[in-house]
C-alpha positions as CSV (number, residue, x, y, z in Angstrom):
1,M,90.3,41.5,3.7
2,T,91.9,41.7,7.2
3,T,94.9,39.6,8.1
4,T,95.1,39.3,11.4
5,T,98.8,39.3,13.6
6,P,99.6,36.6,15.6
7,S,99.6,38.6,18.6
8,V,96.4,39.7,18.4
9,Q,95.1,36.1,17.5
10,L,97.1,35.3,20.6
11,V,94.7,37.4,22.4
12,S,91.7,35.8,20.7
13,D,92.1,32.9,21.7
14,L,93.5,33.1,25.5
15,V,89.7,34.9,25.4
16,A,88.3,31.8,24.1
17,R,90.2,29.3,26.3
18,I,89.8,31.0,29.3
19,P,86.7,32.8,29.0
20,E,87.1,35.1,32.6
21,F,89.0,37.2,30.9
22,R,86.1,37.5,28.6
23,D,85.3,40.9,31.1
24,A,88.3,42.5,30.7
25,Y,89.1,41.9,26.7
26,E,85.8,43.7,25.9
27,S,86.2,46.2,28.3
28,H,90.5,47.4,26.7
29,V,88.4,46.8,22.9
30,F,85.9,49.3,24.2
31,T,89.0,52.0,25.7
32,Q,91.4,51.0,23.4
33,G,89.0,50.6,20.4
34,G,90.8,47.5,19.3
35,V,92.9,45.3,20.6
36,L,96.3,46.6,21.5
37,P,97.6,42.5,23.0
38,H,101.1,44.6,25.3
39,V,97.7,46.8,26.5
40,F,95.4,43.6,27.2
41,F,98.5,41.7,29.1
42,W,98.9,44.2,31.8
43,D,95.1,43.0,32.9
44,V,95.8,39.2,32.1
45,V,98.6,38.9,34.1
46,Q,96.3,40.8,36.9
47,G,94.0,38.0,36.7
48,T,96.3,35.6,36.5
49,V,98.5,36.6,39.5
50,S,95.1,37.3,41.2
51,S,93.9,34.0,41.0
52,F,97.3,32.4,41.7
53,L,96.7,34.4,45.2
54,E,93.2,33.0,45.6
55,D,93.9,29.5,44.7
56,Q,91.6,29.9,42.2
57,D,92.8,28.0,38.9
58,R,93.1,30.7,35.9
59,W,96.3,31.0,36.8
60,R,96.9,27.2,36.3
61,R,95.2,27.1,33.4
62,T,96.2,31.1,31.6
63,L,100.3,29.4,32.7
64,D,99.4,26.2,29.9
65,F,98.3,28.2,27.7
66,L,101.2,30.3,27.3
67,E,103.2,27.8,28.0
68,E,101.6,25.7,24.5
69,Q,101.7,29.4,23.0
70,C,105.3,29.2,23.1
71,C,106.1,26.2,21.9
72,R,105.1,27.5,18.6
73,G,107.6,28.8,18.3
74,V,105.8,32.7,16.2
75,L,108.0,36.2,17.2
76,G,104.9,38.2,18.0
77,I,103.5,35.8,20.3
78,D,106.7,35.4,22.2
79,E,107.2,39.0,21.8
80,V,104.2,39.1,24.2
81,I,104.2,36.5,26.4
82,V,107.8,37.7,27.5
83,T,107.7,41.1,27.5
84,S,104.1,42.0,28.7
85,F,103.6,38.3,30.6
86,L,106.7,37.6,32.2
87,G,108.5,41.1,32.4
88,D,105.4,42.0,34.6
89,L,105.5,38.7,36.7
90,P,106.0,40.4,41.0
91,S,108.8,40.8,41.5
92,P,110.5,39.7,45.3
93,P,109.0,40.4,47.3
94,E,105.8,41.5,46.0
95,P,102.6,39.3,46.2
96,G,102.8,36.2,43.9
97,H,106.1,36.6,43.1
98,E,105.9,32.7,43.6
99,I,104.0,31.8,40.9
100,A,107.3,32.0,38.5
101,G,108.1,29.4,39.9
102,Q,104.7,27.1,38.9
103,L,105.7,28.4,34.9
104,G,106.4,25.3,32.6
105,P,110.3,24.5,30.5
106,V,109.8,26.5,28.0
107,L,107.8,29.8,29.3
108,S,110.6,28.9,32.6
109,A,113.6,29.2,30.2
110,K,112.5,32.3,29.0
111,F,111.8,33.5,32.4
112,L,115.1,33.2,33.7
113,R,117.0,34.5,30.6
114,I,115.1,38.1,30.9
115,R,115.3,38.3,34.6
116,P,117.6,35.5,36.1
117,L,116.8,36.7,39.9
118,G,113.3,36.2,39.9
């Protein structure tokens, strides 16, 4: 019996909820030989920021999903979101840094803890 870690389940749930990440997921699994959540979340950051800059709705759905996941208080999930999503968001003056102002209350609090200057 295979046990799925919370961080791997996070990736599966994200792809199920936001199918626009499916191609990146399939490429990631093929290249990495499995799911490496912290590595995959680099693609999530890039796709989310691109969506924000292009005024598409995927960024909002992604932030809503991540906010819901952070509210659960699961260590493996929080670790991936904080380290490999919030920590990799663009910094001022990089394009897309304004997305930090769109984070929900839980994500925003975590973001301010790790990056108080934005």
